[in-house]
C-alpha positions as CSV (number, residue, x, y, z in Angstrom):
1,M,-35.4,-132.9,-201.6
2,E,-38.0,-130.3,-202.5
3,H,-39.5,-130.6,-199.0
4,L,-36.1,-129.8,-197.4
5,V,-35.6,-126.7,-199.6
6,K,-39.1,-125.3,-198.6
7,N,-38.4,-125.8,-194.9
8,R,-35.0,-124.0,-195.2
9,T,-36.6,-121.1,-196.9
10,M,-39.2,-120.7,-194.2
11,K,-36.5,-120.9,-191.5
12,D,-34.5,-118.1,-193.2
13,Y,-37.7,-116.0,-193.4
14,L,-38.5,-116.4,-189.7
15,I,-34.9,-115.5,-188.7
16,R,-35.1,-112.3,-190.7
17,I,-38.4,-111.2,-189.1
18,F,-36.9,-112.0,-185.6
19,T,-33.8,-109.9,-186.4
20,I,-35.9,-106.9,-187.5
21,L,-38.1,-107.0,-184.5
22,T,-35.1,-107.2,-182.2
23,M,-33.6,-104.1,-183.8
24,F,-36.9,-102.1,-183.4
25,I,-37.0,-103.1,-179.7
26,I,-33.4,-101.9,-179.1
27,V,-34.0,-98.5,-180.9
28,F,-37.2,-97.8,-179.0
29,S,-35.5,-98.7,-175.7
30,V,-32.7,-96.2,-176.4
31,M,-35.2,-93.5,-177.2
32,E,-37.1,-94.1,-174.0
33,I,-33.9,-93.9,-172.0
34,N,-32.9,-90.6,-173.6
35,E,-36.3,-89.1,-173.1
36,A,-36.3,-90.0,-169.4
37,T,-32.8,-88.5,-169.1
38,N,-33.8,-85.3,-170.8
39,N,-36.8,-84.9,-168.5
40,K,-34.5,-84.9,-165.5
41,N,-32.0,-82.5,-167.1
42,P,-33.1,-80.6,-170.2
43,I,-29.5,-79.8,-171.1
44,S,-28.2,-82.3,-173.5
45,K,-24.4,-82.9,-173.7
46,N,-24.8,-83.2,-177.4
47,P,-23.1,-80.1,-178.9
48,K,-25.4,-80.2,-181.9
49,I,-28.5,-79.5,-179.9
50,K,-28.9,-75.6,-179.8
51,S,-32.3,-75.1,-178.1
52,M,-34.2,-76.3,-175.1
53,T,-37.3,-75.4,-173.0
54,I,-37.4,-75.1,-169.3
55,N,-40.0,-74.1,-166.7
56,N,-39.8,-72.6,-163.2
57,E,-39.3,-76.1,-161.6
58,T,-36.4,-77.2,-163.8
59,V,-33.5,-78.6,-161.7
60,G,-30.8,-76.0,-161.4
61,G,-33.1,-73.2,-162.4
62,L,-32.2,-70.6,-165.1
63,K,-28.7,-70.1,-163.7
64,G,-27.9,-73.8,-163.9
65,T,-29.3,-73.9,-167.4
66,V,-27.2,-71.0,-168.5
67,E,-24.0,-72.4,-167.0
68,K,-24.4,-75.8,-168.7
69,S,-25.5,-74.4,-172.1
70,K,-23.2,-74.4,-175.1
71,S,-22.5,-71.1,-176.9
72,G,-25.2,-70.4,-179.4
73,T,-28.0,-72.1,-177.4
74,T,-31.6,-70.7,-177.4
75,I,-33.3,-71.2,-174.0
76,Y,-37.1,-71.1,-174.1
77,L,-38.9,-70.2,-170.9
78,K,-42.4,-71.5,-170.2
79,K,-44.9,-69.2,-168.5
80,G,-44.4,-68.8,-164.8
81,V,-42.5,-66.9,-162.1
82,Y,-38.9,-68.0,-161.8
83,K,-37.8,-67.3,-158.2
84,F,-35.0,-69.7,-157.4
85,N,-31.4,-69.9,-158.6
86,N,-32.0,-66.9,-160.9
87,T,-29.5,-64.2,-159.8
88,D,-25.9,-63.4,-160.4
89,I,-26.1,-65.2,-163.8
90,K,-22.8,-64.7,-165.6
91,I,-22.7,-64.8,-169.3
92,G,-19.5,-65.2,-171.3
93,K,-20.9,-66.9,-174.4
94,T,-23.7,-66.3,-177.0
95,L,-27.1,-67.1,-175.6
96,T,-30.7,-66.3,-176.5
97,I,-33.5,-66.4,-173.9
98,I,-37.0,-66.3,-175.1
99,G,-40.2,-66.3,-173.1
100,K,-43.0,-68.5,-174.6
101,G,-45.7,-65.8,-174.4
102,S,-45.8,-62.2,-173.4
103,A,-43.4,-60.7,-171.0
104,K,-46.0,-60.3,-168.2
105,D,-46.3,-64.1,-168.1
106,I,-42.6,-64.9,-167.9
107,V,-41.2,-63.3,-164.8
108,I,-37.7,-63.6,-163.4
109,D,-38.1,-62.4,-159.8
110,A,-34.8,-61.7,-157.9
111,R,-36.8,-61.1,-154.6
112,K,-34.3,-58.3,-153.7
113,K,-31.6,-60.8,-153.3
114,D,-29.1,-59.8,-155.9
115,S,-28.6,-58.6,-159.5
116,I,-29.7,-60.8,-162.4
117,F,-27.5,-60.9,-165.5
118,E,-23.9,-60.0,-165.9
119,I,-22.5,-60.1,-169.4
120,N,-18.7,-60.0,-169.8
121,S,-16.7,-58.7,-172.7
122,K,-17.0,-62.0,-174.6
123,G,-20.7,-62.5,-173.9
124,K,-23.7,-61.9,-176.0
125,L,-27.3,-62.1,-174.7
126,T,-30.5,-61.7,-176.6
127,L,-33.5,-61.4,-174.3
128,I,-37.1,-61.5,-175.7
129,N,-40.5,-61.5,-174.0
130,V,-39.2,-61.6,-170.4
131,T,-39.8,-59.5,-167.2
132,L,-36.9,-58.9,-164.9
133,T,-38.0,-57.6,-161.5
134,N,-37.0,-57.0,-157.9
135,G,-33.3,-57.0,-158.4
136,K,-31.0,-55.2,-155.9
137,G,-27.3,-54.4,-156.1
138,I,-24.7,-51.8,-156.6
139,T,-25.2,-51.2,-160.3
140,G,-26.5,-53.0,-163.4
141,V,-29.2,-54.7,-161.4
142,G,-31.3,-56.1,-164.2
143,I,-28.5,-56.4,-166.7
144,S,-24.8,-55.3,-166.4
145,N,-23.4,-55.5,-170.0
146,S,-19.8,-55.3,-171.0
147,G,-20.3,-57.3,-174.2
148,R,-23.3,-57.3,-176.5
149,C,-26.9,-57.2,-175.3
150,Y,-30.2,-57.1,-177.3
151,V,-33.4,-56.7,-175.5
152,Y,-36.8,-56.9,-177.2
153,N,-40.4,-56.8,-175.8
154,S,-39.2,-57.1,-172.2
155,V,-39.9,-55.4,-168.9
156,F,-37.6,-54.0,-166.2
157,K,-39.4,-53.1,-163.0
158,D,-38.9,-52.5,-159.3
159,H,-35.1,-52.7,-159.3
160,I,-33.0,-50.8,-156.8
161,S,-29.3,-49.9,-157.3
162,E,-26.8,-48.0,-155.2
163,D,-24.9,-46.4,-158.1
164,G,-27.3,-46.2,-161.1
165,G,-28.3,-48.5,-163.9
166,S,-31.0,-50.2,-162.0
167,G,-32.5,-51.6,-165.2
168,I,-29.4,-51.8,-167.4
169,Y,-25.9,-50.5,-166.9
170,N,-24.2,-50.6,-170.4
171,Y,-20.4,-50.6,-170.9
172,G,-20.5,-52.4,-174.2
173,K,-23.1,-52.4,-177.0
174,C,-26.8,-52.6,-176.2
175,I,-30.0,-52.3,-178.2
176,V,-33.4,-52.0,-176.5
177,R,-36.6,-52.1,-178.5
178,N,-40.3,-52.1,-177.6
179,S,-39.7,-52.7,-173.9
180,K,-40.9,-51.1,-170.6
181,F,-39.0,-49.7,-167.6
182,K,-41.1,-49.0,-164.5
183,N,-40.3,-48.0,-160.9
184,N,-36.6,-48.4,-161.2
185,Y,-34.6,-46.1,-158.9
186,D,-31.2,-45.6,-157.3
187,T,-30.2,-44.7,-153.7
188,Y,-27.1,-42.8,-154.8
189,D,-27.4,-39.0,-154.3
190,A,-25.6,-38.0,-157.6
191,V,-26.1,-37.8,-161.3
192,V,-26.8,-41.4,-162.5
193,G,-29.3,-43.1,-164.7
194,S,-31.9,-45.1,-162.8
195,A,-33.5,-47.0,-165.6
196,I,-30.4,-47.1,-168.0
197,H,-26.9,-45.8,-167.5
198,N,-24.7,-45.8,-170.6
199,T,-21.0,-45.5,-171.0
200,G,-20.8,-47.6,-174.2
201,K,-23.0,-47.7,-177.3
202,L,-26.7,-47.7,-176.7
203,T,-29.8,-47.6,-178.9
204,V,-33.3,-47.3,-177.3
205,T,-36.4,-47.3,-179.5
206,G,-40.1,-47.8,-179.1
207,S,-40.0,-48.2,-175.3
208,K,-41.8,-46.8,-172.3
209,F,-40.2,-45.3,-169.2
210,L,-42.6,-44.8,-166.2
211,N,-41.5,-43.6,-162.8
212,P,-44.3,-42.5,-160.5
213,Y,-41.9,-42.1,-157.6
214,G,-40.8,-38.9,-159.3
215,K,-37.1,-38.7,-158.3
216,S,-34.7,-40.1,-160.9
217,I,-32.9,-39.6,-164.2
218,L,-34.4,-42.3,-166.4
219,I,-31.6,-42.5,-169.1
220,M,-28.1,-41.1,-168.6
221,N,-25.4,-41.1,-171.2
222,D,-22.0,-40.8,-169.6
223,D,-19.4,-40.1,-172.3
224,G,-20.9,-42.8,-174.5
225,N,-22.8,-42.9,-177.8
226,I,-26.6,-43.0,-177.6
227,L,-29.7,-42.9,-179.8
228,V,-33.0,-42.4,-178.0
229,K,-35.9,-42.5,-180.5
230,N,-39.7,-43.0,-180.5
231,N,-40.0,-43.6,-176.7
232,I,-42.4,-42.4,-174.0
233,F,-41.2,-40.9,-170.7
234,R,-43.4,-40.1,-167.8
235,G,-42.4,-38.9,-164.3
236,G,-39.1,-38.3,-162.6
237,D,-36.4,-35.6,-162.3
238,T,-35.0,-35.8,-165.8
239,A,-36.0,-38.0,-168.8
240,V,-32.7,-38.1,-170.7
241,L,-29.4,-36.6,-169.6
242,N,-26.0,-36.4,-171.3
243,T,-22.6,-35.6,-169.9
244,D,-19.4,-35.5,-171.9
245,L,-16.1,-34.3,-170.4
246,Y,-13.9,-35.5,-173.2
247,G,-15.8,-34.7,-176.4
248,N,-16.1,-38.3,-177.6
249,S,-19.9,-38.9,-177.3
250,R,-22.8,-38.8,-179.7
251,F,-26.1,-37.8,-178.1
252,V,-29.1,-38.1,-180.4
253,V,-32.6,-37.8,-179.0
254,L,-35.4,-38.0,-181.6
255,N,-39.2,-38.0,-181.7
256,N,-39.8,-38.9,-178.0
257,V,-42.8,-38.0,-175.9
258,I,-41.7,-36.6,-172.5
259,H,-44.2,-35.6,-169.8
260,R,-44.1,-34.4,-166.2
261,F,-40.4,-34.1,-165.1
262,S,-39.6,-31.9,-162.1
263,D,-36.2,-30.7,-163.5
264,G,-35.8,-31.2,-167.2
265,G,-37.1,-33.2,-170.1
266,I,-33.8,-33.4,-172.0
267,C,-30.5,-32.2,-170.5
268,N,-27.0,-31.9,-172.1
269,L,-24.5,-31.0,-169.3
270,Y,-20.8,-30.3,-169.3
271,S,-20.6,-31.4,-172.9
272,H,-17.6,-31.1,-175.2
273,S,-19.2,-33.2,-177.9
274,K,-19.7,-31.9,-181.4
275,H,-22.6,-34.3,-182.2
276,I,-25.7,-33.2,-180.2
277,V,-29.0,-33.7,-181.9
278,I,-32.3,-33.0,-180.1
279,K,-35.1,-33.1,-182.7
280,S,-38.8,-33.6,-183.1
281,N,-39.6,-34.3,-179.4
282,K,-42.9,-33.5,-177.6
283,I,-42.2,-32.2,-174.1
284,N,-45.0,-31.2,-171.6
285,N,-45.3,-30.2,-168.0
286,C,-41.6,-30.0,-167.1
287,D,-39.6,-27.3,-165.2
288,I,-37.2,-27.0,-168.2
289,G,-38.0,-28.5,-171.6
290,I,-34.5,-28.7,-173.0
291,Y,-31.2,-27.6,-171.3
292,S,-27.9,-27.7,-173.2
293,E,-24.4,-26.7,-172.1
294,G,-21.8,-26.8,-174.8
295,S,-21.4,-26.1,-178.5
296,Y,-22.6,-27.5,-181.8
297,A,-26.0,-28.6,-180.5
298,N,-28.7,-29.0,-183.1
299,I,-32.1,-28.4,-181.4
300,R,-34.9,-28.4,-184.0
301,F,-38.6,-29.2,-184.6
302,N,-39.4,-29.8,-180.9
303,T,-42.8,-29.0,-179.4
304,V,-42.6,-27.7,-175.8
305,N,-45.7,-26.9,-173.7
306,K,-46.5,-25.9,-170.2
307,V,-42.9,-25.3,-168.9
308,A,-41.2,-22.7,-166.8
309,Y,-38.3,-22.6,-169.2
310,G,-38.6,-23.8,-172.8
311,I,-35.1,-24.1,-174.1
312,I,-32.0,-22.9,-172.2
313,F,-28.6,-23.1,-173.9
314,D,-25.0,-22.0,-173.4
315,G,-22.0,-22.2,-175.7
316,N,-21.2,-21.5,-179.3
317,Y,-22.3,-22.7,-182.8
318,N,-25.6,-23.9,-181.6
319,I,-28.7,-24.0,-183.9
320,I,-32.1,-23.5,-182.3
321,S,-34.6,-23.7,-185.1
322,K,-38.2,-24.5,-186.0
323,N,-39.3,-25.3,-182.5
324,K,-42.8,-24.5,-181.2
325,L,-43.1,-23.3,-177.6
326,T,-46.4,-22.5,-175.9
327,N,-47.3,-21.8,-172.3
328,N,-51.1,-21.4,-172.5
329,K,-51.3,-19.1,-169.4
330,K,-53.1,-15.7,-169.5
331,S,-50.7,-14.0,-167.1
332,P,-47.4,-15.8,-167.1
333,S,-45.1,-15.2,-164.1
334,K,-41.6,-13.7,-164.4
335,K,-40.2,-17.2,-164.3
336,I,-41.8,-18.3,-167.5
337,W,-39.2,-18.0,-170.2
338,S,-39.3,-19.6,-173.7
339,I,-35.8,-19.5,-175.3
340,W,-32.9,-18.3,-173.2
341,Q,-29.4,-17.9,-174.6
342,K,-26.9,-17.3,-171.8
343,S,-24.2,-14.6,-171.6
344,G,-21.1,-14.6,-173.7
345,C,-22.2,-16.9,-176.5
346,K,-21.0,-16.7,-180.1
347,Y,-22.1,-17.8,-183.5
348,N,-25.5,-19.2,-182.4
349,K,-28.5,-19.1,-184.7
350,I,-32.1,-18.8,-183.3
351,S,-34.4,-19.0,-186.2
352,N,-37.9,-19.9,-187.4
353,N,-39.2,-20.7,-183.9
354,V,-42.8,-20.0,-182.8
355,V,-43.2,-18.7,-179.2
356,K,-46.5,-18.1,-177.5
357,G,-47.7,-17.1,-174.1
358,F,-44.4,-16.5,-172.1
359,Y,-43.2,-13.7,-169.9
360,L,-40.0,-13.6,-171.9
361,G,-40.2,-14.9,-175.4
362,I,-36.6,-15.0,-176.6
363,V,-33.9,-13.9,-174.2
364,T,-30.2,-13.4,-175.0
365,G,-27.5,-12.6,-172.4
366,D,-24.9,-9.9,-172.8
367,G,-21.4,-10.1,-174.1
368,G,-22.3,-12.3,-177.1
369,K,-21.0,-11.9,-180.7
370,Y,-22.0,-13.0,-184.2
371,N,-25.4,-14.3,-183.0
372,L,-28.4,-14.4,-185.3
373,I,-32.1,-14.1,-184.2
374,L,-34.0,-14.5,-187.5
375,K,-37.5,-15.2,-188.7
376,N,-39.0,-16.1,-185.3
377,K,-42.6,-15.5,-184.5
378,V,-43.4,-14.3,-180.9
379,I,-47.1,-14.1,-179.9
380,K,-48.9,-12.9,-176.8
381,S,-45.9,-12.7,-174.5
382,T,-45.1,-10.0,-172.0
383,Y,-41.7,-9.3,-173.7
384,G,-41.4,-10.7,-177.2
385,I,-37.6,-10.6,-177.6
386,Y,-35.3,-9.3,-174.9
387,V,-31.7,-8.8,-176.1
388,E,-28.6,-7.8,-174.2
389,L,-26.2,-8.4,-177.0
390,G,-23.7,-5.6,-176.7
391,H,-21.9,-6.0,-180.0
392,K,-22.6,-4.8,-183.5
393,T,-22.0,-8.2,-185.0
394,N,-25.3,-9.5,-183.6
395,R,-28.5,-9.4,-185.7
396,V,-32.2,-9.4,-184.9
397,S,-34.0,-9.4,-188.2
398,Y,-37.1,-10.6,-190.1
399,N,-38.9,-11.5,-186.9
400,T,-42.7,-11.1,-186.3
401,F,-44.0,-9.7,-183.1
402,L,-47.8,-10.2,-182.7
403,N,-50.0,-9.0,-179.8
404,N,-47.2,-8.8,-177.2
405,K,-47.2,-6.3,-174.3
406,I,-43.8,-5.1,-175.5
407,G,-42.3,-6.4,-178.8
408,L,-38.6,-5.9,-178.7
409,V,-36.4,-4.7,-175.7
410,S,-32.7,-4.0,-175.6
411,N,-30.2,-1.8,-173.8
412,Y,-27.6,-2.1,-176.5
413,K,-27.1,-1.2,-180.2
414,F,-27.4,-4.1,-182.6
415,K,-28.3,-4.8,-186.2
416,N,-32.1,-4.7,-186.2
417,K,-33.6,-5.0,-189.7
418,S,-36.9,-5.7,-191.3
419,N,-38.8,-6.9,-188.2
420,I,-42.7,-6.9,-188.3
421,F,-44.7,-5.6,-185.4
422,V,-48.5,-6.1,-185.3
423,G,-50.9,-5.5,-182.4
424,N,-48.3,-4.9,-179.6
425,E,-48.9,-2.4,-176.8
426,V,-45.3,-1.2,-177.3
427,N,-43.3,-2.2,-180.3
428,I,-39.7,-1.3,-179.3
429,K,-38.4,-0.2,-175.9
430,K,-34.9,1.1,-175.2
431,V,-33.5,0.2,-178.6
432,N,-30.7,2.6,-179.7
433,H,-30.6,1.5,-183.3
434,S,-33.5,0.6,-185.6
435,K,-33.9,0.3,-189.3
436,N,-36.6,-0.8,-191.7
437,N,-39.0,-2.1,-189.1
438,I,-42.7,-2.3,-190.1
439,W,-45.6,-1.4,-187.8
């Protein structure tokens, strides 16, 4: 009896071991099948899986991956050049695409076949560490965004558009940070943005815009809201341009470095907006440093060097204050002007600016009223301040004229009080009313 019990116990033990081994074999077999399936197609049908990694040989390419991905998926791109099935990618869900490395190593090359990404009003794309290149289309060649778009540490280069927005055309909300735009241009002979064209809400910070071809507007704001801050611009027609026919836009340009533009560094055209801020920018080697048409512009703390015209503005209630403008030419030509207020302007304030080395330091057109030219310093210019104000409500007071050929020139009467003249060849010329000047 005892012998039978021992045999039965041993039998039960062996059955349990066999059962456990069988279960392990089944589990490992299922895992191997899933792994093999995922190698053929990295896109799992399991809705819980929110990330995947592909390379430039993945079946279906980037476009196929995007089409099959669930909303909320993160797609990682391995290093390489992605040349196939990578254009006309439509996004109507939330996706993140991240290059596994620096942008120069992960390249989506459209080969001049088509545009690359199109984000609809329901879509959201976050793009990180990726280069988009060689796109070609009507507009929005790198990215056309009608939804939400976030671009970080990426590169847009060598795109061609027919109607602007070769890098990005933004109709929705777009944020661009620490990215580069190079050699993007448009073939349309009109005012459009070749790198970025905005009609929505756009923020661009910490990025570089390089265009050695020399003919383009790099960023254009077309009745949208835009913040351009801490960027570098080099080469083209105009660095940043704003147009606003309806008065709804916000145009804010802060602390950018702008170099070598054949037309203008920063331009505000046909503007009816009351929120124009151009502040703390460094502008060099442009035909016009800053050009502003419209009212309520706040142009302050900018440094403008080696230009034909420093700041030109038109309209009313503008503030031109604490800017520094230098030309650094011994004999400036008649086309070298520093600050020019056009005719018929009212309630503008030009104050605390430093102007050096221009043919005309500060120029005001005739017909204006209630304008103030206060506490400016004009140095080594042919004409320090040239006023054609024509109304007693205008004031030119508390300015300093230092070592100019002619300090102050005007053909009209105006309030002229407590200005300081030192070392000028002629202090005042053709001024009909003068009071409390020091020289």
